[in-house]
The first five atom37 places (N, CA, C, CB, O) and aatype in JSON, in Angstrom:
{
  "aatype": [12, 2, 3, 14, 1, 0, 13, 0, 1, 13, 4, 2, 9, 19, 15, 19, 19, 10, 4, 16, 7, 4, 19, 10, 0, 13, 0, 10, 15, 13, 1, 7, 7, 6, 0, 2, 12, 12, 7, 13, 14, 9, 10, 13, 10, 10, 0, 0, 10, 10, 5, 13, 13, 15, 0, 17, 5, 2, 13, 1, 1, 3, 9, 1, 7, 1, 2, 1, 11, 7, 0, 7, 9, 7, 4, 10, 10, 0, 7, 19, 19, 12, 10, 0, 10, 4, 18, 19, 12, 9, 10, 4, 10, 17],
  "atom_mask": [
    [1, 1, 1, 1, 1],
    [1, 1, 1, 1, 1],
    [1, 1, 1, 1, 1],
    [1, 1, 1, 1, 1],
    [1, 1, 1, 1, 1],
    [1, 1, 1, 1, 1],
    [1, 1, 1, 1, 1],
    [1, 1, 1, 1, 1],
    [1, 1, 1, 1, 1],
    [1, 1, 1, 1, 1],
    [1, 1, 1, 1, 1],
    [1, 1, 1, 1, 1],
    [1, 1, 1, 1, 1],
    [1, 1, 1, 1, 1],
    [1, 1, 1, 1, 1],
    [1, 1, 1, 1, 1],
    [1, 1, 1, 1, 1],
    [1, 1, 1, 1, 1],
    [1, 1, 1, 1, 1],
    [1, 1, 1, 1, 1],
    [1, 1, 1, 0, 1],
    [1, 1, 1, 1, 1],
    [1, 1, 1, 1, 1],
    [1, 1, 1, 1, 1],
    [1, 1, 1, 1, 1],
    [1, 1, 1, 1, 1],
    [1, 1, 1, 1, 1],
    [1, 1, 1, 1, 1],
    [1, 1, 1, 1, 1],
    [1, 1, 1, 1, 1],
    [1, 1, 1, 1, 1],
    [1, 1, 1, 0, 1],
    [1, 1, 1, 0, 1],
    [1, 1, 1, 1, 1],
    [1, 1, 1, 1, 1],
    [1, 1, 1, 1, 1],
    [1, 1, 1, 1, 1],
    [1, 1, 1, 1, 1],
    [1, 1, 1, 0, 1],
    [1, 1, 1, 1, 1],
    [1, 1, 1, 1, 1],
    [1, 1, 1, 1, 1],
    [1, 1, 1, 1, 1],
    [1, 1, 1, 1, 1],
    [1, 1, 1, 1, 1],
    [1, 1, 1, 1, 1],
    [1, 1, 1, 1, 1],
    [1, 1, 1, 1, 1],
    [1, 1, 1, 1, 1],
    [1, 1, 1, 1, 1],
    [1, 1, 1, 1, 1],
    [1, 1, 1, 1, 1],
    [1, 1, 1, 1, 1],
    [1, 1, 1, 1, 1],
    [1, 1, 1, 1, 1],
    [1, 1, 1, 1, 1],
    [1, 1, 1, 1, 1],
    [1, 1, 1, 1, 1],
    [1, 1, 1, 1, 1],
    [1, 1, 1, 1, 1],
    [1, 1, 1, 1, 1],
    [1, 1, 1, 1, 1],
    [1, 1, 1, 1, 1],
    [1, 1, 1, 1, 1],
    [1, 1, 1, 0, 1],
    [1, 1, 1, 1, 1],
    [1, 1, 1, 1, 1],
    [1, 1, 1, 1, 1],
    [1, 1, 1, 1, 1],
    [1, 1, 1, 0, 1],
    [1, 1, 1, 1, 1],
    [1, 1, 1, 0, 1],
    [1, 1, 1, 1, 1],
    [1, 1, 1, 0, 1],
    [1, 1, 1, 1, 1],
    [1, 1, 1, 1, 1],
    [1, 1, 1, 1, 1],
    [1, 1, 1, 1, 1],
    [1, 1, 1, 0, 1],
    [1, 1, 1, 1, 1],
    [1, 1, 1, 1, 1],
    [1, 1, 1, 1, 1],
    [1, 1, 1, 1, 1],
    [1, 1, 1, 1, 1],
    [1, 1, 1, 1, 1],
    [1, 1, 1, 1, 1],
    [1, 1, 1, 1, 1],
    [1, 1, 1, 1, 1],
    [1, 1, 1, 1, 1],
    [1, 1, 1, 1, 1],
    [1, 1, 1, 1, 1],
    [1, 1, 1, 1, 1],
    [1, 1, 1, 1, 1],
    [1, 1, 1, 1, 1]
  ],
  "atom_positions": [
    [[-31.22, 105.21, 78.09], [-32.18, 105.04, 77.31], [-33.36, 106.06, 77.2], [-32.57, 103.91, 77.61], [-34.17, 106.18, 78.12]],
    [[-33.41, 106.77, 76.09], [-34.45, 107.63, 76.15], [-35.81, 107.28, 75.61], [-34.04, 108.69, 75.59], [-36.77, 108.05, 75.63]],
    [[-35.82, 106.14, 75.17], [-37.33, 105.56, 74.87], [-37.97, 104.78, 75.87], [-37.37, 104.65, 73.68], [-37.54, 103.66, 76.16]],
    [[-39.02, 105.31, 76.45], [-39.6, 104.73, 77.49], [-40.03, 103.29, 77.45], [-40.58, 105.45, 77.75], [-40.08, 102.47, 78.36]],
    [[-40.35, 103.18, 76.1], [-40.7, 101.32, 76.03], [-39.6, 100.41, 75.84], [-41.66, 100.84, 74.72], [-39.74, 99.21, 76.07]],
    [[-38.31, 101.01, 75.35], [-37.26, 100.35, 75.51], [-36.63, 100.11, 76.82], [-36.52, 100.85, 74.8], [-35.97, 99.09, 77.02]],
    [[-36.83, 101.1, 77.78], [-36.44, 101.08, 79.18], [-37.4, 99.77, 79.84], [-36.76, 102.71, 79.91], [-36.99, 98.8, 80.48]],
    [[-38.76, 100.11, 79.46], [-39.5, 99.22, 80.18], [-39.43, 97.76, 79.84], [-40.75, 99.63, 80.11], [-39.75, 96.81, 80.56]],
    [[-38.95, 97.75, 78.61], [-38.71, 96.08, 78.05], [-37.63, 95.45, 78.74], [-38.28, 95.93, 76.4], [-37.57, 94.3, 79.17]],
    [[-36.58, 96.59, 78.81], [-35.22, 96.29, 79.4], [-35.58, 95.76, 80.96], [-34.16, 97.76, 79.37], [-35.06, 94.76, 81.44]],
    [[-36.37, 96.45, 81.55], [-36.69, 96.27, 83.19], [-37.43, 95.06, 83.01], [-37.66, 97.57, 84.07], [-37.06, 94.21, 83.82]],
    [[-38.26, 94.69, 82.29], [-38.92, 93.56, 82.51], [-38.06, 92.19, 82.09], [-40.2, 93.71, 81.78], [-38.27, 91.1, 82.62]],
    [[-37.09, 92.42, 81.06], [-36.11, 91.28, 80.85], [-35.29, 91.19, 82.07], [-35.18, 91.48, 79.58], [-35.2, 90.05, 82.52]],
    [[-34.66, 92.13, 82.74], [-33.92, 91.89, 83.81], [-34.5, 91.28, 84.95], [-33.41, 92.96, 84.15], [-33.95, 90.33, 85.5]],
    [[-35.88, 91.88, 85.44], [-36.56, 91.28, 86.4], [-36.96, 89.97, 85.96], [-37.63, 92.04, 86.8], [-36.79, 89.27, 86.96]],
    [[-37.38, 89.26, 85.07], [-37.61, 87.88, 84.88], [-36.43, 87.23, 85.07], [-38.14, 87.55, 83.63], [-36.51, 86.21, 85.76]],
    [[-35.13, 87.58, 84.58], [-33.96, 86.79, 84.72], [-33.63, 86.66, 86.2], [-32.8, 87.4, 83.94], [-33.26, 85.59, 86.68]],
    [[-33.79, 87.86, 86.97], [-33.3, 87.74, 88.23], [-34.26, 87.01, 89.06], [-32.99, 89.02, 88.78], [-33.83, 86.35, 90.0]],
    [[-35.61, 87.04, 88.78], [-36.67, 86.32, 89.6], [-36.58, 84.79, 89.41], [-38.13, 86.82, 89.19], [-36.78, 83.97, 90.31]],
    [[-36.2, 84.46, 87.93], [-36.13, 83.04, 87.51], [-34.68, 82.57, 88.23], [-36.16, 82.87, 85.69], [-34.54, 81.37, 88.49]],
    [[-33.84, 83.3, 88.49], [-32.38, 82.91, 89.21], [-32.84, 82.5, 90.6], [0.0, 0.0, 0.0], [-32.49, 81.42, 91.06]],
    [[-33.62, 83.33, 91.28], [-34.13, 83.37, 92.55], [-34.84, 82.2, 93.12], [-34.92, 84.4, 92.6], [-34.7, 81.79, 94.27]],
    [[-35.83, 81.56, 91.96], [-36.58, 80.52, 92.13], [-35.93, 79.3, 92.21], [-37.43, 80.49, 91.24], [-36.14, 78.44, 93.07]],
    [[-34.85, 79.21, 90.98], [-33.88, 78.07, 90.6], [-33.16, 78.01, 92.13], [-32.68, 78.49, 89.12], [-33.1, 76.97, 92.78]],
    [[-32.63, 79.31, 92.59], [-31.52, 79.06, 93.9], [-32.24, 78.47, 95.01], [-30.79, 80.52, 94.54], [-31.74, 77.64, 95.77]],
    [[-33.78, 79.05, 95.11], [-34.79, 78.33, 96.1], [-34.84, 77.08, 95.92], [-36.13, 78.73, 96.05], [-34.62, 76.33, 96.87]],
    [[-35.14, 76.59, 94.72], [-35.41, 74.96, 94.47], [-34.18, 74.08, 94.83], [-35.77, 74.62, 92.83], [-34.26, 73.01, 95.43]],
    [[-33.04, 74.66, 94.39], [-31.83, 73.73, 94.47], [-31.28, 73.89, 95.83], [-30.7, 74.05, 93.37], [-30.28, 73.24, 96.1]],
    [[-31.84, 74.71, 96.77], [-31.29, 74.74, 98.09], [-32.04, 73.9, 98.87], [-31.23, 76.04, 98.69], [-31.55, 73.4, 99.88]],
    [[-33.09, 73.69, 98.56], [-33.91, 72.5, 99.36], [-33.91, 71.32, 98.59], [-35.47, 72.83, 99.66], [-34.6, 70.47, 99.16]],
    [[-33.44, 70.91, 97.59], [-33.52, 69.67, 96.75], [-32.95, 68.63, 97.6], [-32.75, 69.76, 95.34], [-33.49, 67.52, 97.53]],
    [[-31.59, 68.83, 98.69], [-31.04, 67.84, 99.21], [-30.28, 68.22, 100.37], [0.0, 0.0, 0.0], [-30.07, 69.43, 100.44]],
    [[-29.82, 67.54, 101.27], [-29.15, 67.86, 102.48], [-28.08, 68.98, 102.31], [0.0, 0.0, 0.0], [-28.22, 69.96, 101.58]],
    [[-26.92, 68.67, 103.13], [-26.02, 69.96, 103.17], [-25.29, 70.48, 102.08], [-25.09, 69.83, 104.06], [-24.88, 71.64, 102.04]],
    [[-25.12, 69.53, 101.11], [-24.28, 69.8, 99.93], [-25.11, 70.66, 99.18], [-23.84, 68.55, 99.11], [-24.36, 71.26, 98.41]],
    [[-26.35, 71.06, 99.01], [-26.98, 72.21, 98.22], [-27.03, 73.26, 99.03], [-28.35, 71.97, 97.68], [-27.55, 74.19, 98.42]],
    [[-26.65, 73.65, 100.43], [-26.99, 74.62, 101.26], [-26.19, 75.89, 100.54], [-26.61, 74.24, 102.83], [-26.55, 76.99, 100.96]],
    [[-25.27, 75.91, 99.63], [-24.74, 76.99, 99.2], [-25.6, 77.82, 98.19], [-23.56, 76.63, 98.71], [-25.21, 78.82, 97.59]],
    [[-26.83, 77.24, 98.11], [-27.88, 78.0, 97.25], [-28.47, 79.17, 97.96], [0.0, 0.0, 0.0], [-28.94, 80.12, 97.34]],
    [[-28.44, 79.1, 99.52], [-28.96, 80.18, 100.01], [-28.15, 81.35, 100.1], [-29.4, 79.9, 101.11], [-28.82, 82.35, 100.36]],
    [[-26.95, 81.56, 99.97], [-26.11, 82.81, 99.79], [-26.52, 83.32, 98.27], [-24.35, 82.46, 99.97], [-26.69, 84.53, 98.14]],
    [[-26.67, 82.57, 97.25], [-27.01, 82.77, 96.01], [-28.2, 83.33, 96.02], [-26.97, 81.73, 95.27], [-28.45, 84.34, 95.37]],
    [[-29.17, 82.65, 96.85], [-30.63, 83.36, 96.89], [-30.58, 84.75, 97.26], [-31.6, 82.7, 97.92], [-31.07, 85.66, 96.59]],
    [[-29.89, 84.9, 98.52], [-29.86, 86.21, 99.0], [-29.25, 87.22, 98.1], [-29.19, 86.22, 100.21], [-29.82, 88.31, 98.07]],
    [[-28.16, 87.04, 97.34], [-27.4, 87.69, 96.52], [-28.28, 88.32, 95.06], [-26.23, 86.63, 96.23], [-28.26, 89.46, 94.6]],
    [[-28.93, 87.24, 94.63], [-30.13, 87.38, 93.77], [-31.14, 88.6, 94.27], [-30.9, 85.96, 93.78], [-31.2, 89.67, 93.67]],
    [[-31.81, 88.33, 95.26], [-32.6, 89.03, 95.84], [-32.5, 90.51, 95.95], [-32.63, 88.55, 96.83], [-33.29, 91.42, 95.66]],
    [[-30.92, 90.48, 96.62], [-30.32, 91.85, 96.65], [-30.26, 92.86, 95.51], [-29.09, 91.68, 97.0], [-30.43, 94.08, 95.42]],
    [[-29.92, 91.82, 94.61], [-29.51, 92.52, 93.0], [-30.85, 93.08, 92.45], [-28.85, 91.23, 91.7], [-30.92, 94.11, 91.78]],
    [[-32.18, 92.08, 92.89], [-33.29, 92.53, 92.49], [-33.9, 93.73, 93.13], [-34.04, 91.59, 92.54], [-34.7, 94.49, 92.59]],
    [[-33.46, 93.81, 94.3], [-33.97, 95.09, 95.04], [-33.03, 96.39, 94.7], [-33.96, 94.81, 96.72], [-33.4, 97.56, 94.77]],
    [[-32.03, 96.02, 94.39], [-31.15, 97.38, 93.95], [-31.65, 97.77, 92.48], [-29.3, 97.06, 93.91], [-31.56, 98.92, 92.04]],
    [[-32.13, 96.79, 91.81], [-32.61, 97.2, 90.2], [-33.87, 97.82, 90.34], [-32.81, 95.87, 89.08], [-34.25, 98.69, 89.56]],
    [[-34.61, 97.36, 91.43], [-35.98, 98.01, 91.73], [-35.86, 99.51, 92.44], [-36.84, 96.99, 92.77], [-36.73, 100.36, 92.29]],
    [[-34.78, 99.7, 93.15], [-34.44, 100.81, 93.66], [-33.97, 101.8, 92.49], [-33.44, 100.53, 94.7], [-34.19, 103.01, 92.58]],
    [[-33.4, 101.31, 91.51], [-32.77, 102.06, 90.43], [-33.86, 102.59, 89.59], [-31.79, 101.21, 89.6], [-33.78, 103.75, 89.16]],
    [[-34.89, 101.83, 89.31], [-36.13, 102.11, 88.42], [-36.7, 103.13, 89.36], [-37.21, 100.75, 88.06], [-36.98, 104.25, 88.94]],
    [[-36.9, 102.76, 90.67], [-37.79, 104.12, 91.47], [-36.85, 105.29, 91.45], [-38.25, 103.84, 93.29], [-37.53, 106.3, 91.63]],
    [[-35.93, 105.52, 91.34], [-35.14, 106.91, 91.33], [-34.88, 107.21, 90.03], [-33.8, 106.93, 92.09], [-34.16, 108.21, 89.92]],
    [[-35.27, 106.61, 88.82], [-35.18, 107.08, 87.77], [-36.71, 107.76, 87.46], [-34.63, 106.03, 86.88], [-37.79, 107.3, 87.83]],
    [[-36.49, 108.91, 86.73], [-37.73, 109.81, 86.43], [-38.32, 108.84, 85.19], [-37.29, 111.63, 85.93], [-37.8, 108.32, 84.21]],
    [[-39.71, 108.86, 85.75], [-40.82, 108.11, 84.73], [-41.31, 109.18, 83.49], [-42.36, 107.61, 85.72], [-40.83, 110.3, 83.34]],
    [[-42.09, 108.73, 82.86], [-42.65, 109.55, 81.78], [-43.23, 110.95, 82.18], [-43.73, 108.77, 81.12], [-43.21, 111.92, 81.43]],
    [[-43.72, 110.96, 83.39], [-44.45, 112.12, 83.68], [-43.57, 113.14, 84.56], [-45.77, 111.71, 84.39], [-44.04, 114.14, 85.11]],
    [[-42.27, 112.74, 84.62], [-41.29, 113.4, 85.18], [-41.22, 113.64, 86.93], [0.0, 0.0, 0.0], [-40.7, 114.54, 87.59]],
    [[-41.94, 112.52, 87.3], [-41.61, 112.52, 88.82], [-40.88, 111.25, 89.07], [-42.95, 112.62, 89.79], [-40.93, 110.34, 88.23]],
    [[-40.16, 111.12, 90.26], [-39.44, 110.0, 90.78], [-39.9, 109.67, 92.06], [-38.06, 110.22, 90.82], [-40.28, 110.55, 92.83]],
    [[-39.9, 108.34, 92.41], [-40.49, 107.75, 93.82], [-39.34, 107.71, 94.72], [-41.17, 106.2, 93.74], [-38.9, 106.58, 94.94]],
    [[-38.72, 108.78, 95.34], [-37.63, 108.58, 96.09], [-37.68, 107.81, 97.62], [-37.14, 109.89, 96.19], [-36.79, 107.38, 98.36]],
    [[-39.13, 107.83, 97.71], [-39.17, 107.04, 99.15], [-39.32, 105.59, 98.77], [0.0, 0.0, 0.0], [-38.73, 104.88, 99.58]],
    [[-39.89, 104.96, 97.85], [-39.93, 103.69, 97.37], [-38.39, 103.12, 97.12], [-40.8, 103.72, 96.09], [-37.88, 102.05, 97.43]],
    [[-37.89, 104.19, 96.47], [-36.44, 103.81, 95.97], [-35.33, 103.52, 97.22], [0.0, 0.0, 0.0], [-34.37, 102.76, 97.15]],
    [[-35.79, 104.44, 98.51], [-34.99, 104.36, 99.79], [-35.33, 103.04, 100.16], [-35.32, 105.45, 100.96], [-34.41, 102.29, 100.49]],
    [[-36.43, 102.63, 100.15], [-37.0, 101.27, 100.95], [-36.41, 100.09, 100.09], [0.0, 0.0, 0.0], [-36.17, 99.04, 100.69]],
    [[-36.19, 100.16, 98.85], [-35.69, 99.15, 98.14], [-34.08, 98.86, 98.23], [-36.11, 99.43, 96.83], [-33.45, 97.8, 98.18]],
    [[-33.68, 100.19, 98.37], [-32.15, 100.14, 98.71], [-31.66, 99.52, 100.2], [-31.64, 101.69, 98.64], [-30.66, 98.83, 100.44]],
    [[-32.85, 100.04, 101.26], [-32.34, 99.17, 102.52], [-32.88, 97.83, 102.56], [-32.73, 99.8, 103.89], [-32.36, 97.07, 103.38]],
    [[-33.93, 97.33, 101.76], [-34.17, 95.95, 101.55], [-32.93, 95.34, 100.9], [-35.42, 95.73, 100.7], [-32.5, 94.35, 101.5]],
    [[-32.35, 95.67, 99.94], [-31.16, 95.51, 99.06], [-29.8, 95.17, 100.12], [0.0, 0.0, 0.0], [-29.05, 94.2, 100.04]],
    [[-29.76, 96.26, 101.07], [-28.44, 95.98, 101.95], [-28.86, 95.05, 103.03], [-27.74, 97.37, 102.64], [-27.9, 94.56, 103.62]],
    [[-30.02, 94.67, 103.47], [-30.49, 94.0, 104.2], [-30.16, 92.41, 103.82], [-31.77, 94.45, 104.24], [-29.7, 91.65, 104.68]],
    [[-30.41, 92.0, 102.53], [-30.28, 91.06, 101.73], [-28.83, 90.69, 101.52], [-30.93, 91.38, 100.63], [-28.39, 89.54, 101.53]],
    [[-28.1, 91.85, 101.32], [-26.58, 91.61, 101.22], [-26.17, 91.11, 102.42], [-25.74, 92.83, 100.9], [-25.44, 90.12, 102.39]],
    [[-26.54, 91.71, 103.77], [-26.03, 91.35, 104.99], [-26.29, 89.88, 105.02], [-26.65, 92.13, 106.15], [-25.38, 89.08, 105.26]],
    [[-27.35, 89.55, 104.82], [-28.08, 88.02, 105.13], [-27.22, 87.22, 104.34], [-29.8, 87.76, 104.63], [-26.9, 86.11, 104.77]],
    [[-26.72, 87.71, 103.02], [-25.77, 86.67, 102.23], [-24.73, 86.81, 102.74], [-25.54, 86.78, 100.8], [-24.17, 85.72, 102.84]],
    [[-24.08, 87.73, 103.2], [-22.64, 87.56, 104.18], [-22.85, 86.73, 105.27], [-22.08, 88.94, 104.87], [-21.91, 86.0, 105.59]],
    [[-23.86, 86.67, 105.9], [-23.89, 85.94, 107.32], [-24.09, 84.57, 106.96], [-25.09, 86.43, 108.38], [-23.57, 83.68, 107.63]],
    [[-24.78, 84.34, 105.97], [-25.18, 82.77, 105.36], [-23.72, 82.27, 104.95], [-26.41, 82.78, 103.78], [-23.34, 81.11, 105.13]],
    [[-22.97, 83.25, 104.39], [-21.42, 82.56, 103.79], [-20.8, 82.24, 105.01], [-20.26, 83.65, 102.83], [-20.17, 81.19, 105.16]],
    [[-20.96, 83.14, 105.95], [-19.77, 82.73, 107.27], [-20.5, 81.61, 108.01], [-19.4, 84.18, 108.58], [-19.86, 80.77, 108.63]],
    [[-21.81, 81.59, 107.94], [-22.25, 80.25, 108.61], [-21.99, 78.97, 107.85], [-23.72, 80.28, 108.88], [-21.84, 77.9, 108.43]],
    [[-21.95, 79.09, 106.7], [-21.54, 77.87, 105.9], [-20.2, 77.13, 105.51], [-21.96, 78.11, 104.87], [-19.96, 76.05, 104.96]],
    [[-19.34, 78.29, 106.08], [-17.89, 77.92, 106.1], [-17.49, 77.7, 107.25], [-17.03, 78.8, 105.59], [-16.32, 77.38, 107.45]]
  ]
}
């Protein structure tokens, strides 16, 4: 995407969709007993996707021609931790 406004709009839409999914997974996982515990891995997976998307945003060059590699690496590490937690939760629930 060459247009910065179109990229910003795309980023906002993706962030809203992923955050809404996180909130719904959180609400469903605490709604009732053990039957709804599968919401936790979904919650961690959506959070990891959000972190990877944020890392992609930070690595991409902005309008001024600079990129934020430190923030991107931090988001990547957080995404990997969230994926590991998703895997651990799946193993614990099965």
